[in-house]
Residue frames as qw, qx, qy, qz and C-alpha x, y, z in Angstrom:
[[0.007, -0.997, -0.073, 0.004, 30.89, -25.38, -13.85],
 [0.711, -0.319, 0.204, 0.592, 34.28, -24.06, -14.82],
 [0.022, -0.699, 0.197, 0.687, 36.23, -21.39, -16.65],
 [0.196, -0.081, 0.797, 0.565, 36.36, -23.49, -19.84],
 [0.129, -0.474, -0.733, -0.470, 32.61, -23.25, -20.13],
 [0.034, -0.110, -0.459, 0.881, 31.56, -20.22, -18.10],
 [0.142, 0.650, 0.734, -0.134, 27.89, -19.55, -17.46],
 [0.218, 0.331, 0.320, 0.860, 26.71, -16.74, -19.71],
 [0.319, -0.686, -0.398, -0.519, 23.89, -15.57, -17.45],
 [0.688, -0.551, -0.396, 0.256, 25.48, -15.49, -13.98],
 [0.137, 0.698, -0.284, 0.643, 26.69, -12.60, -11.83],
 [0.694, -0.425, -0.498, 0.299, 28.01, -13.02, -8.28],
 [0.073, -0.832, 0.129, -0.534, 28.09, -10.04, -5.93],
 [0.852, -0.451, -0.172, 0.203, 30.68, -10.71, -3.25],
 [0.245, 0.797, -0.353, 0.425, 33.78, -9.30, -1.56],
 [0.604, 0.000, -0.624, 0.495, 36.35, -10.10, 1.10],
 [0.116, -0.329, 0.264, -0.899, 34.91, -7.10, 2.96],
 [0.739, -0.373, -0.380, -0.412, 32.18, -9.50, 4.09],
 [0.743, -0.174, -0.510, 0.398, 34.71, -10.45, 6.75],
 [0.032, 0.655, -0.136, 0.743, 34.43, -6.97, 8.32],
 [0.518, -0.526, 0.374, -0.562, 33.26, -8.43, 11.63],
 [0.587, 0.089, -0.801, 0.074, 33.87, -11.54, 13.65],
 [0.637, -0.531, 0.232, -0.509, 32.24, -12.91, 16.81],
 [0.101, 0.394, -0.906, 0.114, 34.43, -15.61, 18.39],
 [0.212, 0.068, 0.941, -0.256, 32.64, -18.95, 18.52],
 [0.547, 0.431, 0.231, -0.679, 29.67, -17.72, 16.48],
 [0.662, 0.208, 0.694, 0.191, 28.45, -20.11, 13.73],
 [0.458, 0.854, 0.229, 0.089, 27.90, -17.17, 11.37],
 [0.548, -0.593, 0.261, 0.529, 31.63, -16.64, 10.81],
 [0.224, 0.752, -0.306, -0.539, 33.59, -14.90, 8.01],
 [0.205, -0.290, 0.870, 0.343, 34.90, -18.13, 6.48],
 [0.547, 0.476, 0.662, -0.192, 31.39, -18.99, 5.28],
 [0.465, 0.860, 0.071, -0.199, 31.75, -16.32, 2.61],
 [0.034, -0.787, 0.558, 0.261, 35.53, -16.20, 2.23],
 [0.434, -0.179, 0.867, 0.168, 35.92, -19.93, 1.55],
 [0.573, 0.562, 0.591, -0.074, 32.92, -19.98, -0.80],
 [0.311, 0.911, -0.096, -0.254, 34.19, -16.93, -2.70],
 [0.184, -0.620, 0.716, 0.263, 37.68, -18.43, -2.99],
 [0.549, 0.101, 0.826, 0.077, 36.21, -21.70, -4.27],
 [0.533, 0.728, 0.417, -0.105, 34.06, -20.02, -6.91],
 [0.137, 0.893, -0.314, -0.291, 36.89, -17.76, -8.07],
 [0.364, -0.418, 0.797, 0.242, 38.89, -20.90, -8.70],
 [0.430, 0.241, 0.850, 0.187, 36.36, -22.30, -11.17],
 [0.315, 0.827, 0.465, -0.009, 34.70, -19.23, -12.72],
 [0.485, 0.427, 0.109, 0.756, 36.06, -16.37, -14.85],
 [0.227, -0.235, -0.329, 0.886, 36.67, -12.99, -13.24],
 [0.177, -0.184, -0.345, -0.903, 33.93, -11.43, -15.37],
 [0.458, -0.481, -0.727, -0.173, 31.27, -13.24, -13.32],
 [0.471, -0.478, -0.515, 0.534, 32.15, -11.37, -10.13],
 [0.015, 0.772, 0.165, 0.614, 30.94, -7.91, -9.11],
 [0.323, -0.032, -0.539, 0.777, 32.21, -5.85, -6.19],
 [0.197, -0.759, -0.608, -0.123, 29.17, -4.68, -4.20],
 [0.093, 0.408, -0.170, 0.892, 28.65, -1.16, -2.90],
 [0.008, -0.243, -0.734, 0.634, 27.02, -0.28, 0.43],
 [0.003, 0.679, 0.695, 0.238, 23.28, 0.32, 0.28],
 [0.013, -0.463, 0.031, -0.886, 22.22, 3.97, 0.50],
 [0.033, 0.085, 0.720, -0.688, 20.84, 4.76, 3.93],
 [0.503, 0.158, 0.060, -0.847, 17.54, 5.90, 2.41],
 [0.631, 0.095, -0.672, -0.375, 17.05, 2.50, 0.75],
 [0.339, -0.070, -0.867, 0.359, 17.43, 0.74, 4.11],
 [0.169, 0.137, 0.451, -0.866, 15.06, 3.26, 5.74],
 [0.567, 0.030, -0.360, -0.740, 12.29, 2.28, 3.32],
 [0.711, -0.120, -0.686, -0.096, 12.24, -1.11, 5.10],
 [0.594, -0.271, -0.589, 0.477, 13.57, -0.46, 8.62],
 [0.277, -0.927, -0.253, 0.002, 12.80, 2.06, 11.34],
 [0.210, 0.834, -0.311, 0.404, 15.21, 4.86, 12.11],
 [0.621, -0.640, 0.394, -0.222, 15.82, 3.33, 15.53],
 [0.946, -0.026, 0.284, 0.154, 17.05, 0.06, 14.01],
 [0.637, 0.672, -0.058, 0.374, 19.18, 1.81, 11.40],
 [0.087, -0.844, 0.366, -0.382, 20.87, 3.85, 14.13],
 [0.805, -0.449, 0.372, -0.111, 21.36, 0.76, 16.29],
 [0.919, 0.221, 0.181, 0.273, 23.13, -1.07, 13.46],
 [0.389, 0.803, -0.151, 0.426, 25.16, 2.00, 12.53],
 [0.301, -0.770, 0.409, -0.386, 26.18, 2.30, 16.17],
 [0.557, 0.230, -0.792, 0.097, 27.02, -1.42, 16.32],
 [0.487, -0.376, 0.443, -0.652, 24.79, -1.89, 19.34],
 [0.113, -0.011, 0.984, -0.139, 23.89, -5.22, 20.91],
 [0.540, -0.072, -0.346, -0.764, 20.60, -6.46, 19.38],
 [0.900, -0.292, 0.071, -0.317, 20.27, -9.91, 20.95],
 [0.644, -0.501, 0.562, 0.136, 22.60, -12.76, 22.01],
 [0.771, 0.280, 0.495, 0.286, 22.63, -14.13, 18.44],
 [0.404, 0.747, 0.243, 0.469, 23.08, -10.68, 16.94],
 [0.505, -0.649, -0.147, 0.550, 25.66, -8.76, 18.97],
 [0.269, 0.963, 0.008, -0.028, 26.98, -5.36, 18.01],
 [0.785, -0.237, 0.227, 0.525, 30.51, -6.43, 17.16],
 [0.042, -0.701, 0.275, 0.657, 32.87, -3.91, 15.53],
 [0.018, -0.216, 0.754, 0.620, 32.25, -3.95, 11.78],
 [0.261, 0.425, 0.863, -0.076, 28.63, -5.12, 11.87],
 [0.271, 0.757, 0.212, -0.556, 27.38, -1.74, 10.68],
 [0.123, 0.568, -0.579, -0.571, 29.65, -1.74, 7.66],
 [0.103, -0.024, 0.971, 0.216, 28.81, -5.34, 6.86],
 [0.311, 0.535, 0.707, -0.343, 25.07, -4.76, 7.19],
 [0.336, 0.758, -0.018, -0.558, 25.03, -1.91, 4.68],
 [0.073, 0.477, -0.752, -0.449, 27.35, -3.80, 2.33],
 [0.232, 0.159, 0.959, 0.028, 25.17, -6.94, 2.37],
 [0.364, 0.688, 0.486, -0.397, 22.08, -4.86, 1.63],
 [0.219, 0.729, -0.324, -0.562, 23.97, -3.13, -1.16],
 [0.093, -0.223, 0.914, 0.326, 24.96, -6.46, -2.69],
 [0.318, 0.446, 0.823, -0.149, 21.30, -7.48, -2.67],
 [0.310, 0.781, 0.120, -0.528, 20.40, -4.21, -4.40],
 [0.096, 0.574, -0.638, -0.505, 23.01, -4.85, -7.07],
 [0.202, 0.024, 0.969, 0.140, 21.81, -8.41, -7.56],
 [0.367, 0.611, 0.624, -0.321, 18.19, -7.33, -7.96],
 [0.282, 0.777, -0.156, -0.541, 19.16, -4.70, -10.53],
 [0.014, -0.399, 0.832, 0.385, 21.26, -7.25, -12.41],
 [0.338, 0.265, 0.900, -0.073, 18.33, -9.69, -12.42],
 [0.396, 0.748, 0.364, -0.389, 16.10, -7.11, -14.04],
 [0.207, 0.737, -0.449, -0.461, 18.82, -6.56, -16.65],
 [0.840, 0.331, -0.326, -0.280, 18.66, -10.24, -17.59],
 [0.292, 0.437, -0.809, 0.261, 21.22, -11.94, -15.32],
 [0.801, -0.455, -0.388, 0.001, 20.86, -14.65, -12.73],
 [0.146, 0.673, -0.394, 0.608, 22.46, -12.73, -9.88],
 [0.788, -0.397, -0.449, 0.142, 23.64, -14.24, -6.59],
 [0.127, -0.825, 0.310, -0.455, 24.67, -12.23, -3.53],
 [0.829, -0.094, -0.465, 0.298, 27.33, -14.19, -1.63],
 [0.037, 0.586, -0.297, 0.753, 27.50, -12.01, 1.47],
 [0.515, -0.474, -0.651, 0.293, 26.99, -11.86, 5.23],
 [0.313, 0.022, 0.832, -0.457, 25.29, -11.15, 7.54],
 [0.011, -0.400, -0.860, -0.316, 22.12, -12.97, 6.50],
 [0.122, -0.109, 0.034, -0.986, 18.91, -10.97, 6.67],
 [0.408, -0.331, -0.647, -0.552, 15.60, -12.82, 6.66],
 [0.437, -0.501, -0.683, 0.304, 15.04, -12.74, 10.45],
 [0.162, -0.160, -0.171, 0.959, 15.39, -8.94, 10.63],
 [0.106, 0.742, 0.661, -0.033, 11.95, -7.35, 10.98],
 [0.203, 0.790, 0.161, 0.556, 11.25, -3.73, 10.08],
 [0.366, -0.863, 0.093, -0.337, 11.84, -2.83, 13.76],
 [0.648, -0.610, 0.454, -0.055, 14.35, -5.35, 15.09],
 [0.499, 0.511, -0.698, -0.058, 17.44, -7.31, 14.14],
 [0.747, -0.336, 0.493, -0.294, 17.70, -10.87, 15.44],
 [0.924, 0.113, 0.366, 0.002, 18.88, -14.39, 14.62],
 [0.640, -0.122, 0.395, 0.648, 22.25, -13.33, 13.09],
 [0.315, 0.595, 0.501, 0.543, 20.42, -10.71, 10.94],
 [0.212, -0.367, -0.194, 0.885, 20.86, -6.92, 11.13],
 [0.396, 0.396, -0.113, -0.821, 19.12, -5.61, 8.01],
 [0.721, 0.305, 0.614, -0.104, 16.68, -7.58, 5.84],
 [0.167, -0.403, 0.531, 0.726, 18.69, -7.35, 2.63],
 [0.163, 0.284, 0.843, 0.426, 16.19, -9.11, 0.38],
 [0.032, 0.806, 0.564, -0.179, 13.40, -6.79, 1.53],
 [0.141, -0.715, 0.129, 0.673, 15.61, -3.73, 0.96],
 [0.172, -0.168, 0.706, 0.667, 16.37, -4.88, -2.57],
 [0.109, 0.492, 0.834, 0.223, 12.77, -5.77, -3.39],
 [0.017, -0.833, -0.412, 0.369, 11.32, -2.53, -2.06],
 [0.165, -0.569, 0.303, 0.746, 13.86, -0.48, -4.00],
 [0.134, 0.071, 0.782, 0.605, 12.80, -2.08, -7.29],
 [0.018, 0.692, 0.721, 0.026, 9.13, -1.44, -6.56],
 [0.129, -0.801, -0.172, 0.559, 9.83, 2.16, -5.59],
 [0.150, -0.426, 0.493, 0.744, 11.76, 2.65, -8.82],
 [0.681, 0.450, 0.073, -0.573, 8.83, 1.27, -10.84],
 [0.228, 0.474, -0.801, -0.286, 10.92, -1.61, -12.16],
 [0.288, -0.107, -0.951, -0.040, 8.82, -4.44, -10.70],
 [0.491, -0.365, -0.044, -0.789, 5.18, -3.92, -9.74],
 [0.915, -0.291, -0.010, -0.277, 4.89, -7.45, -8.29],
 [0.206, 0.584, -0.752, 0.225, 7.69, -9.12, -6.33],
 [0.928, -0.268, -0.208, -0.156, 7.72, -12.69, -4.99],
 [0.062, -0.671, 0.681, -0.285, 10.13, -13.52, -2.18],
 [0.926, -0.027, -0.355, -0.127, 10.85, -17.25, -1.99],
 [0.300, -0.703, 0.571, -0.299, 12.49, -18.31, 1.28],
 [0.907, 0.128, -0.397, -0.056, 14.37, -21.62, 1.10],
 [0.045, 0.511, -0.698, 0.500, 16.34, -21.33, 4.33],
 [0.444, -0.193, -0.870, 0.095, 15.75, -24.10, 6.86],
 [0.106, -0.396, -0.574, 0.709, 14.52, -21.48, 9.35],
 [0.158, 0.800, 0.565, 0.129, 11.36, -19.47, 8.76],
 [0.321, 0.227, 0.039, 0.919, 12.06, -15.92, 7.63],
 [0.159, -0.713, -0.616, 0.294, 9.90, -14.18, 10.21],
 [0.149, -0.549, 0.020, 0.822, 11.39, -10.79, 9.36],
 [0.026, 0.033, -0.628, -0.777, 10.64, -11.06, 5.65],
 [0.146, -0.528, -0.820, -0.165, 7.10, -12.24, 6.42],
 [0.169, -0.692, -0.417, 0.565, 6.58, -9.29, 8.76],
 [0.068, -0.377, 0.288, 0.877, 7.73, -6.96, 6.00],
 [0.098, -0.081, -0.758, -0.640, 5.55, -8.55, 3.32],
 [0.010, 0.450, 0.866, -0.216, 2.36, -9.19, 5.32],
 [0.169, 0.803, 0.506, -0.265, -0.51, -7.25, 3.75],
 [0.130, -0.611, 0.274, 0.731, 1.86, -5.21, 1.58],
 [0.690, 0.644, 0.156, -0.291, 0.54, -4.54, -1.91],
 [0.557, 0.727, -0.388, -0.103, 2.51, -6.10, -4.73],
 [0.003, -0.533, 0.827, -0.176, 4.36, -8.66, -2.59],
 [0.936, -0.131, -0.224, -0.239, 4.11, -12.42, -2.16],
 [0.152, -0.600, 0.752, -0.225, 6.10, -14.31, 0.48],
 [0.947, 0.016, -0.237, -0.218, 6.50, -18.08, 0.21],
 [0.127, -0.654, 0.706, -0.240, 8.58, -20.15, 2.64],
 [0.909, -0.061, -0.411, -0.033, 9.63, -23.78, 3.05],
 [0.011, -0.634, 0.582, -0.509, 11.20, -24.37, 6.46],
 [0.455, -0.073, -0.854, 0.240, 11.71, -26.81, 9.30],
 [0.465, -0.462, 0.164, -0.737, 9.15, -26.82, 12.12],
 [0.330, -0.934, -0.086, 0.106, 9.67, -26.92, 15.01],
 [0.679, 0.114, -0.016, 0.725, 12.78, -24.75, 14.77],
 [0.187, -0.530, -0.120, 0.819, 13.93, -21.20, 15.47],
 [0.053, -0.207, 0.414, -0.885, 12.18, -18.75, 15.52],
 [0.154, 0.291, 0.866, -0.376, 8.98, -20.77, 15.96],
 [0.417, 0.504, 0.101, -0.749, 6.96, -18.82, 13.38],
 [0.350, 0.349, -0.649, -0.578, 5.57, -19.78, 9.97],
 [0.316, 0.047, 0.921, -0.223, 3.19, -22.42, 11.23],
 [0.415, 0.605, 0.677, -0.061, 0.36, -21.35, 8.95],
 [0.285, 0.303, 0.394, 0.820, -0.32, -19.18, 5.92],
 [0.001, -0.743, -0.463, 0.484, -1.94, -15.78, 6.18],
 [0.277, 0.859, 0.014, -0.430, -2.96, -13.24, 3.57],
 [0.630, 0.724, -0.277, -0.049, -0.09, -12.90, 1.05],
 [0.080, -0.617, 0.766, -0.161, 2.32, -14.98, 3.14],
 [0.932, 0.050, -0.227, -0.278, 2.32, -18.70, 2.33],
 [0.247, -0.614, 0.724, -0.194, 4.13, -21.12, 4.63],
 [0.891, 0.118, -0.409, -0.160, 5.09, -24.76, 4.10],
 [0.387, -0.638, 0.612, -0.262, 6.41, -26.05, 7.45],
 [0.827, 0.218, -0.512, -0.084, 8.15, -29.42, 7.18],
 [0.836, -0.544, 0.046, -0.046, 9.15, -31.86, 9.90],
 [0.221, -0.721, 0.649, 0.096, 12.73, -32.42, 11.08],
 [0.580, -0.114, 0.793, 0.150, 14.34, -35.16, 9.06],
 [0.654, 0.677, 0.228, -0.249, 12.73, -34.08, 5.79],
 [0.463, -0.272, 0.600, 0.593, 14.84, -35.13, 2.84],
 [0.098, 0.192, -0.522, -0.825, 14.40, -34.76, -0.89],
 [0.105, -0.319, -0.909, -0.248, 11.45, -37.15, -1.07],
 [0.117, -0.728, -0.617, 0.273, 9.35, -34.89, 1.13],
 [0.182, -0.559, 0.011, 0.808, 10.96, -31.57, 0.24],
 [0.088, -0.088, 0.569, 0.813, 10.56, -31.45, -3.52],
 [0.058, -0.574, -0.770, -0.273, 6.79, -32.06, -3.68],
 [0.203, -0.801, -0.372, 0.423, 6.36, -29.15, -1.24],
 [0.240, -0.415, 0.287, 0.829, 8.72, -27.06, -3.34],
 [0.093, 0.257, 0.722, 0.635, 6.65, -27.71, -6.46],
 [0.129, -0.766, -0.630, 0.009, 3.49, -26.52, -4.66],
 [0.275, -0.727, -0.093, 0.622, 5.31, -23.40, -3.54],
 [0.237, -0.196, 0.497, 0.812, 6.70, -22.68, -7.00],
 [0.063, 0.524, 0.747, 0.405, 3.22, -22.99, -8.50],
 [0.172, -0.844, -0.412, 0.298, 2.04, -20.23, -6.14],
 [0.264, -0.546, 0.239, 0.759, 4.87, -18.05, -7.44],
 [0.183, 0.143, 0.711, 0.664, 3.91, -18.79, -11.05],
 [0.029, -0.708, -0.696, -0.110, 0.28, -17.94, -10.35],
 [0.234, -0.779, -0.199, 0.546, 1.34, -14.60, -8.85],
 [0.594, 0.645, 0.239, 0.417, 3.13, -13.65, -12.11],
 [0.395, -0.798, -0.003, 0.456, 5.82, -11.50, -10.51],
 [0.474, 0.861, -0.155, 0.103, 8.06, -9.10, -12.35],
 [0.221, 0.626, -0.662, 0.348, 10.89, -10.11, -10.02],
 [0.898, -0.351, -0.260, -0.050, 11.66, -13.08, -7.77],
 [0.001, 0.709, -0.601, 0.370, 14.04, -12.85, -4.82],
 [0.887, -0.124, -0.445, -0.014, 15.30, -16.09, -3.29],
 [0.396, -0.719, 0.495, -0.286, 16.49, -16.30, 0.30],
 [0.839, 0.252, -0.482, -0.025, 18.81, -19.22, -0.35],
 [0.525, -0.628, 0.516, -0.253, 19.70, -21.04, 2.83],
 [0.622, 0.345, -0.702, -0.043, 22.04, -24.04, 2.68],
 [0.250, -0.305, 0.753, -0.526, 21.18, -25.16, 6.21],
 [0.879, 0.094, 0.060, -0.463, 18.72, -27.64, 4.69],
 [0.515, 0.484, -0.707, 0.018, 21.85, -29.75, 4.09],
 [0.875, -0.274, -0.387, -0.096, 21.90, -33.12, 5.86],
 [0.714, -0.063, -0.391, 0.577, 25.13, -32.32, 7.76],
 [0.012, -0.686, 0.059, -0.725, 24.28, -28.80, 8.89],
 [0.356, -0.027, -0.740, 0.570, 25.05, -28.42, 12.61],
 [0.183, 0.040, 0.342, -0.921, 22.13, -26.09, 13.41],
 [0.677, 0.142, -0.066, -0.719, 19.22, -27.89, 11.72],
 [0.508, -0.091, 0.849, -0.110, 17.77, -31.34, 11.08],
 [0.737, 0.521, -0.029, -0.429, 16.81, -31.50, 7.39],
 [0.766, -0.167, 0.590, 0.193, 18.19, -34.14, 5.03],
 [0.635, 0.761, -0.046, -0.128, 19.00, -32.61, 1.64],
 [0.811, -0.150, 0.309, 0.473, 22.11, -34.03, -0.04],
 [0.204, -0.488, 0.305, 0.792, 24.57, -32.06, -2.10],
 [0.135, 0.148, 0.752, 0.628, 23.06, -33.18, -5.40],
 [0.018, 0.712, 0.694, -0.101, 19.64, -32.01, -4.22],
 [0.092, -0.722, -0.068, 0.683, 20.84, -28.42, -4.37],
 [0.101, -0.160, 0.636, 0.749, 21.44, -28.77, -8.09],
 [0.032, -0.480, -0.832, -0.278, 17.88, -29.98, -8.60],
 [0.126, -0.758, -0.460, 0.445, 16.58, -27.23, -6.34],
 [0.121, -0.511, 0.233, 0.819, 18.47, -24.61, -8.36],
 [0.045, 0.091, 0.766, 0.634, 17.12, -25.99, -11.60],
 [0.063, -0.629, -0.775, -0.016, 13.51, -25.99, -10.38],
 [0.116, -0.773, -0.246, 0.573, 13.75, -22.40, -9.16],
 [0.162, -0.380, 0.440, 0.797, 15.61, -21.27, -12.26],
 [0.083, 0.267, 0.829, 0.484, 12.89, -22.70, -14.49],
 [0.098, 0.640, 0.559, -0.518, 10.30, -20.32, -13.04],
 [0.418, 0.533, 0.497, 0.542, 11.00, -18.04, -15.98],
 [0.097, -0.974, -0.176, -0.102, 10.85, -14.70, -14.17],
 [0.316, 0.679, -0.409, 0.522, 13.80, -12.38, -13.49],
 [0.810, -0.560, -0.173, -0.034, 15.37, -13.60, -10.28],
 [0.222, 0.650, -0.569, 0.452, 18.15, -12.96, -7.83],
 [0.844, -0.367, -0.388, 0.040, 19.25, -14.99, -4.83],
 [0.117, -0.782, 0.428, -0.438, 20.98, -14.22, -1.53],
 [0.533, 0.060, -0.779, 0.325, 22.99, -16.38, 0.83],
 [0.580, -0.651, 0.034, -0.489, 21.13, -16.77, 4.12],
 [0.700, -0.533, 0.456, -0.135, 22.03, -19.74, 6.35],
 [0.903, 0.338, -0.246, 0.102, 24.35, -22.68, 5.84],
 [0.361, -0.827, 0.389, -0.183, 26.90, -23.50, 8.51],
 [0.932, -0.132, 0.288, 0.175, 28.70, -26.67, 7.46],
 [0.308, -0.594, 0.493, 0.556, 32.20, -26.63, 6.01],
 [0.465, 0.245, 0.753, 0.396, 30.77, -28.13, 2.79],
 [0.241, 0.785, 0.307, -0.481, 29.09, -24.77, 2.02],
 [0.054, 0.578, -0.472, -0.664, 31.39, -23.84, -0.92],
 [0.060, -0.011, 0.925, 0.374, 30.47, -27.04, -2.76],
 [0.188, 0.578, 0.757, -0.238, 26.78, -26.64, -1.96],
 [0.181, 0.752, 0.032, -0.634, 26.80, -23.13, -3.43],
 [0.014, 0.378, -0.719, -0.583, 28.58, -24.38, -6.54],
 [0.126, 0.233, 0.953, 0.146, 26.01, -27.16, -7.02],
 [0.209, 0.709, 0.526, -0.421, 23.08, -24.78, -6.58],
 [0.141, 0.702, -0.225, -0.661, 24.53, -22.33, -9.11],
 [0.092, -0.161, 0.868, 0.460, 25.13, -25.13, -11.63],
 [0.145, 0.477, 0.866, 0.030, 21.41, -25.93, -11.54],
 [0.070, 0.786, 0.381, -0.481, 20.17, -22.36, -11.27],
 [0.270, 0.857, -0.195, -0.393, 22.30, -20.68, -13.94],
 [0.832, -0.009, 0.480, 0.277, 23.57, -23.48, -16.23]]
């Protein structure tokens, strides 16, 4: 990947404004995005990058309760992992807006990646938790359904932690499929079995590529069978073998293969940064994008 041979199908929604808040000592820190954005700007042409806009309040309200929206706007304490630090409200709406932009770009024919923070897949319709304030991928997906642009949406969660918030949003909801590969046992302790339109593939700590990719193929087949008009990918890089918060064993090169497998689904798709807490994150993102949008 490089400016001499830029990808013709890729858009990246990101901004330095992702650093709007900081919690000292917290693993979900601004440099996750800032270093990754700086790295990608050094190897990709400026035309790839899009400046995101904050999500409209009404778009967030289609997923979250008024109480949660007000709590995030007011930068209130949600839980020990998700404190109400100054700037969290701004960052929450901006991350959801980047997801909206990425979903719209995907439906226009791009592979669109939202490189933003905070992550979102633990945020339920009623509560923020686990570093997550708003569920950005759910906000983006619901907006496309409401606009009549995608009657069927599959949300593929590849973070090392189960996306309990996205599952809560999708469960029993017409037109949605949720599919997750994740470590178990691990936070938040959910996703142990499949139910209704929510399909879970829990994998043991220590799982590397040899165990991960067969499970991924089974999950991708479920997405193909669903025949979605849009696929949203919660792309966590905490499946990396050196991640400090998890115990999976994927190597850097595995993220290229993972990107290629997901990209070959053939449906319009966008992806969002969720977890990933090692300093190697910029290179992991680059490798994923090389496979996903060659």
